[in-house]
GUMI-44937 format. One record per residue (C-alpha): residue number from 1; residue in three letters; x, y, z. Coordinates in pm, whole numbers, plus 50000, padded with zeros to 5 digits. Example, Ala and Ser with C-alpha at 12.3 -4.5 7.8 and 13.67 -1.06 7.14 Angstrom:
2
+-----+------+-------+-------+-------+
! seq ! type !    c1 !    c2 !    c3 !
+-----+------+-------+-------+-------+
!   1 !  ALA ! 51230 ! 49550 ! 50780 !
!   2 !  SER ! 51367 ! 49894 ! 50714 !
+-----+------+-------+-------+-------+
***
This chain:
194
+-----+------+-------+-------+-------+
! seq ! type !    c1 !    c2 !    c3 !
+-----+------+-------+-------+-------+
!   1 !  UNK ! 16980 ! 33523 ! 95462 !
!   2 !  UNK ! 16946 ! 33477 ! 95878 !
!   3 !  UNK ! 17133 ! 33721 ! 96111 !
!   4 !  UNK ! 17186 ! 33758 ! 96500 !
!   5 !  UNK ! 16794 ! 33876 ! 96503 !
!   6 !  UNK ! 16711 ! 33558 ! 96406 !
!   7 !  UNK ! 16843 ! 33423 ! 96685 !
!   8 !  UNK ! 16589 ! 33367 ! 97009 !
!   9 !  UNK ! 16753 ! 33442 ! 97313 !
!  10 !  UNK ! 16755 ! 33210 ! 97647 !
!  11 !  UNK ! 16471 ! 33378 ! 97808 !
!  12 !  UNK ! 16263 ! 33284 ! 97444 !
!  13 !  UNK ! 16033 ! 33004 ! 97626 !
!  14 !  UNK ! 16022 ! 32832 ! 97254 !
!  15 !  UNK ! 16352 ! 32687 ! 97391 !
!  16 !  UNK ! 16248 ! 32539 ! 97650 !
!  17 !  UNK ! 15926 ! 32312 ! 97421 !
!  18 !  UNK ! 16005 ! 31937 ! 97228 !
!  19 !  UNK ! 16023 ! 32001 ! 96947 !
!  20 !  UNK ! 15782 ! 31868 ! 96667 !
!  21 !  UNK ! 15831 ! 31589 ! 96431 !
!  22 !  UNK ! 15899 ! 31704 ! 96078 !
!  23 !  UNK ! 15620 ! 31539 ! 95788 !
!  24 !  UNK ! 15788 ! 31374 ! 95546 !
!  25 !  UNK ! 15826 ! 31435 ! 95275 !
!  26 !  UNK ! 15958 ! 31777 ! 95308 !
!  27 !  UNK ! 15737 ! 32102 ! 95289 !
!  28 !  UNK ! 15853 ! 32387 ! 95099 !
!  29 !  UNK ! 15860 ! 32558 ! 95428 !
!  30 !  UNK ! 16062 ! 32337 ! 95624 !
!  31 !  UNK ! 16299 ! 32318 ! 95300 !
!  32 !  UNK ! 16396 ! 32656 ! 95317 !
!  33 !  UNK ! 16419 ! 32669 ! 95722 !
!  34 !  UNK ! 16705 ! 32383 ! 95640 !
!  35 !  UNK ! 16857 ! 32587 ! 95396 !
!  36 !  UNK ! 16812 ! 32910 ! 95595 !
!  37 !  UNK ! 16997 ! 32640 ! 95861 !
!  38 !  UNK ! 17303 ! 32572 ! 95672 !
!  39 !  UNK ! 17355 ! 32923 ! 95498 !
!  40 !  UNK ! 17404 ! 33092 ! 95844 !
!  41 !  UNK ! 17630 ! 32789 ! 95952 !
!  42 !  UNK ! 17796 ! 32916 ! 95646 !
!  43 !  UNK ! 17836 ! 33239 ! 95609 !
!  44 !  UNK ! 17939 ! 33260 ! 96028 !
!  45 !  UNK ! 18215 ! 33084 ! 95913 !
!  46 !  UNK ! 18322 ! 33299 ! 95635 !
!  47 !  UNK ! 18557 ! 33580 ! 95779 !
!  48 !  UNK ! 18426 ! 33836 ! 95568 !
!  49 !  UNK ! 18050 ! 33750 ! 95566 !
!  50 !  UNK ! 18018 ! 33749 ! 95893 !
!  51 !  UNK ! 18173 ! 34085 ! 96013 !
!  52 !  UNK ! 17970 ! 34257 ! 95775 !
!  53 !  UNK ! 17658 ! 34140 ! 95920 !
!  54 !  UNK ! 17753 ! 34084 ! 96275 !
!  55 !  UNK ! 17700 ! 33701 ! 96285 !
!  56 !  UNK ! 17917 ! 33488 ! 96575 !
!  57 !  UNK ! 18037 ! 33163 ! 96416 !
!  58 !  UNK ! 17864 ! 32856 ! 96499 !
!  59 !  UNK ! 17916 ! 32521 ! 96383 !
!  60 !  UNK ! 17530 ! 32357 ! 96492 !
!  61 !  UNK ! 17191 ! 32497 ! 96474 !
!  62 !  UNK ! 16920 ! 32374 ! 96559 !
!  63 !  UNK ! 16572 ! 32475 ! 96443 !
!  64 !  UNK ! 16428 ! 32585 ! 96727 !
!  65 !  UNK ! 16682 ! 32851 ! 96839 !
!  66 !  UNK ! 16557 ! 33063 ! 96486 !
!  67 !  UNK ! 16173 ! 33008 ! 96650 !
!  68 !  UNK ! 16036 ! 32720 ! 96502 !
!  69 !  UNK ! 15972 ! 32387 ! 96708 !
!  70 !  UNK ! 16011 ! 32188 ! 96441 !
!  71 !  UNK ! 16266 ! 31826 ! 96497 !
!  72 !  UNK ! 16581 ! 32002 ! 96235 !
!  73 !  UNK ! 16948 ! 32100 ! 96298 !
!  74 !  UNK ! 17223 ! 32177 ! 96080 !
!  75 !  UNK ! 17564 ! 32088 ! 96169 !
!  76 !  UNK ! 17882 ! 32273 ! 95971 !
!  77 !  UNK ! 18290 ! 32210 ! 96076 !
!  78 !  UNK ! 18496 ! 31946 ! 96091 !
!  79 !  UNK ! 18695 ! 31651 ! 96352 !
!  80 !  UNK ! 19023 ! 31587 ! 96456 !
!  81 !  UNK ! 19119 ! 31473 ! 96148 !
!  82 !  UNK ! 18977 ! 31794 ! 95981 !
!  83 !  UNK ! 18778 ! 31622 ! 95785 !
!  84 !  UNK ! 18444 ! 31826 ! 95676 !
!  85 !  UNK ! 18130 ! 31724 ! 95871 !
!  86 !  UNK ! 17840 ! 31923 ! 95705 !
!  87 !  UNK ! 17408 ! 31761 ! 95854 !
!  88 !  UNK ! 17138 ! 31905 ! 95725 !
!  89 !  UNK ! 16898 ! 31627 ! 96009 !
!  90 !  UNK ! 16520 ! 31571 ! 96011 !
!  91 !  UNK ! 16412 ! 31352 ! 96274 !
!  92 !  UNK ! 16682 ! 31242 ! 96416 !
!  93 !  UNK ! 16720 ! 30983 ! 96693 !
!  94 !  UNK ! 16981 ! 30888 ! 96928 !
!  95 !  UNK ! 16994 ! 30557 ! 96935 !
!  96 !  UNK ! 17332 ! 30418 ! 97089 !
!  97 !  UNK ! 17647 ! 30593 ! 97315 !
!  98 !  UNK ! 17961 ! 30486 ! 97454 !
!  99 !  UNK ! 18015 ! 30520 ! 97817 !
! 100 !  UNK ! 18297 ! 30635 ! 97737 !
! 101 !  UNK ! 18203 ! 31035 ! 97815 !
! 102 !  UNK ! 18393 ! 31331 ! 97684 !
! 103 !  UNK ! 18357 ! 31773 ! 97658 !
! 104 !  UNK ! 18514 ! 32056 ! 97657 !
! 105 !  UNK ! 18735 ! 32184 ! 97863 !
! 106 !  UNK ! 18640 ! 32557 ! 97805 !
! 107 !  UNK ! 18341 ! 32505 ! 97832 !
! 108 !  UNK ! 18038 ! 32508 ! 97509 !
! 109 !  UNK ! 17902 ! 32821 ! 97385 !
! 110 !  UNK ! 17552 ! 32867 ! 97232 !
! 111 !  UNK ! 17429 ! 33116 ! 96999 !
! 112 !  UNK ! 17111 ! 33204 ! 97190 !
! 113 !  UNK ! 17334 ! 33238 ! 97542 !
! 114 !  UNK ! 17457 ! 33626 ! 97483 !
! 115 !  UNK ! 17712 ! 33491 ! 97826 !
! 116 !  UNK ! 17975 ! 33291 ! 97885 !
! 117 !  UNK ! 17881 ! 33030 ! 98103 !
! 118 !  UNK ! 18183 ! 32791 ! 98263 !
! 119 !  UNK ! 18185 ! 32444 ! 98361 !
! 120 !  UNK ! 18205 ! 32048 ! 98174 !
! 121 !  UNK ! 17936 ! 31970 ! 97976 !
! 122 !  UNK ! 17948 ! 31597 ! 97992 !
! 123 !  UNK ! 17885 ! 31412 ! 97674 !
! 124 !  UNK ! 17894 ! 31130 ! 97573 !
! 125 !  UNK ! 18250 ! 31067 ! 97369 !
! 126 !  UNK ! 18037 ! 30826 ! 97071 !
! 127 !  UNK ! 17714 ! 30831 ! 96931 !
! 128 !  UNK ! 17511 ! 30648 ! 96654 !
! 129 !  UNK ! 17170 ! 30814 ! 96490 !
! 130 !  UNK ! 16897 ! 30739 ! 96281 !
! 131 !  UNK ! 16803 ! 31035 ! 96130 !
! 132 !  UNK ! 16720 ! 31192 ! 95740 !
! 133 !  UNK ! 16947 ! 31384 ! 95552 !
! 134 !  UNK ! 16913 ! 31627 ! 95323 !
! 135 !  UNK ! 17133 ! 31705 ! 95084 !
! 136 !  UNK ! 17176 ! 32095 ! 94992 !
! 137 !  UNK ! 17242 ! 32084 ! 94648 !
! 138 !  UNK ! 16985 ! 31847 ! 94563 !
! 139 !  UNK ! 16719 ! 31853 ! 94781 !
! 140 !  UNK ! 16638 ! 31516 ! 94810 !
! 141 !  UNK ! 16591 ! 31363 ! 95195 !
! 142 !  UNK ! 16797 ! 31010 ! 95274 !
! 143 !  UNK ! 16733 ! 30786 ! 95545 !
! 144 !  UNK ! 17075 ! 30691 ! 95667 !
! 145 !  UNK ! 17273 ! 30619 ! 95995 !
! 146 !  UNK ! 17576 ! 30792 ! 96176 !
! 147 !  UNK ! 17836 ! 30734 ! 96383 !
! 148 !  UNK ! 17986 ! 31040 ! 96541 !
! 149 !  UNK ! 18255 ! 31116 ! 96777 !
! 150 !  UNK ! 18458 ! 31306 ! 96990 !
! 151 !  UNK ! 18426 ! 31748 ! 96833 !
! 152 !  UNK ! 18136 ! 31672 ! 96621 !
! 153 !  UNK ! 17967 ! 31382 ! 96862 !
! 154 !  UNK ! 17893 ! 31693 ! 97096 !
! 155 !  UNK ! 17860 ! 31901 ! 96841 !
! 156 !  UNK ! 17545 ! 31701 ! 96772 !
! 157 !  UNK ! 17415 ! 31654 ! 97147 !
! 158 !  UNK ! 17441 ! 32021 ! 97140 !
! 159 !  UNK ! 17203 ! 32072 ! 96889 !
! 160 !  UNK ! 16979 ! 31749 ! 96956 !
! 161 !  UNK ! 16926 ! 31859 ! 97318 !
! 162 !  UNK ! 16754 ! 32179 ! 97142 !
! 163 !  UNK ! 16494 ! 31958 ! 96996 !
! 164 !  UNK ! 16435 ! 31819 ! 97336 !
! 165 !  UNK ! 16391 ! 32182 ! 97525 !
! 166 !  UNK ! 16714 ! 32118 ! 97711 !
! 167 !  UNK ! 16996 ! 32405 ! 97718 !
! 168 !  UNK ! 17411 ! 32287 ! 97750 !
! 169 !  UNK ! 17434 ! 32423 ! 98070 !
! 170 !  UNK ! 17121 ! 32206 ! 98222 !
! 171 !  UNK ! 17405 ! 31941 ! 98248 !
! 172 !  UNK ! 17682 ! 32114 ! 98398 !
! 173 !  UNK ! 17680 ! 32020 ! 98783 !
! 174 !  UNK ! 17567 ! 32290 ! 98934 !
! 175 !  UNK ! 17751 ! 32242 ! 99286 !
! 176 !  UNK ! 18106 ! 32202 ! 99085 !
! 177 !  UNK ! 18114 ! 32318 ! 98745 !
! 178 !  UNK ! 18457 ! 32161 ! 98690 !
! 179 !  UNK ! 18424 ! 31885 ! 98858 !
! 180 !  UNK ! 18600 ! 31581 ! 98754 !
! 181 !  UNK ! 18392 ! 31385 ! 98515 !
! 182 !  UNK ! 18396 ! 30985 ! 98522 !
! 183 !  UNK ! 18492 ! 30851 ! 98295 !
! 184 !  UNK ! 18608 ! 31042 ! 98032 !
! 185 !  UNK ! 18844 ! 31259 ! 97860 !
! 186 !  UNK ! 18886 ! 31577 ! 97758 !
! 187 !  UNK ! 18833 ! 31728 ! 97331 !
! 188 !  UNK ! 19141 ! 31961 ! 97367 !
! 189 !  UNK ! 19201 ! 32032 ! 96979 !
! 190 !  UNK ! 18783 ! 32288 ! 96915 !
! 191 !  UNK ! 18895 ! 32645 ! 96928 !
! 192 !  UNK ! 18469 ! 32727 ! 96803 !
! 193 !  UNK ! 18209 ! 32653 ! 96950 !
! 194 !  UNK ! 17830 ! 32671 ! 96919 !
+-----+------+-------+-------+-------+
***
């Protein structure tokens, strides 16, 4: 199982690389990477397991964060209506997004960043994603289009940035971290950070 020591930190050059596309069908190694990502997210949200192994809770994890520079990421969270969102994505592409923006008033956090970084991170309120999804149970891969909004869209964009070598704090206004973001409404239901 993945532990905090397996997650690389912000000064690691791998986090600044553009991740490579993943070949399909999946190799056993890439399949295992997706399983490891899913397991970490699930374990980190289980209070007993997280406490026992010292895991920081996460709602998203990208392959570059575990030192694998490939276009894979996982999301395990819920939306404002309480619906679960579980995705293991391969080669995701952001194909469209809303004009309307959003952000988390409390800022974003990252499993690869061991410090608090204050400031608003501007994100698109709605995104459309073309991706291949990996099914944890059946191990099948299916091409699909996802439409994500609000908090789940924020989580996706944070992880997608990792595939591009971008850290969340790169998007914070350096001169005024809490500057109002034009055409935006904040998402305030979520207490979790990446």
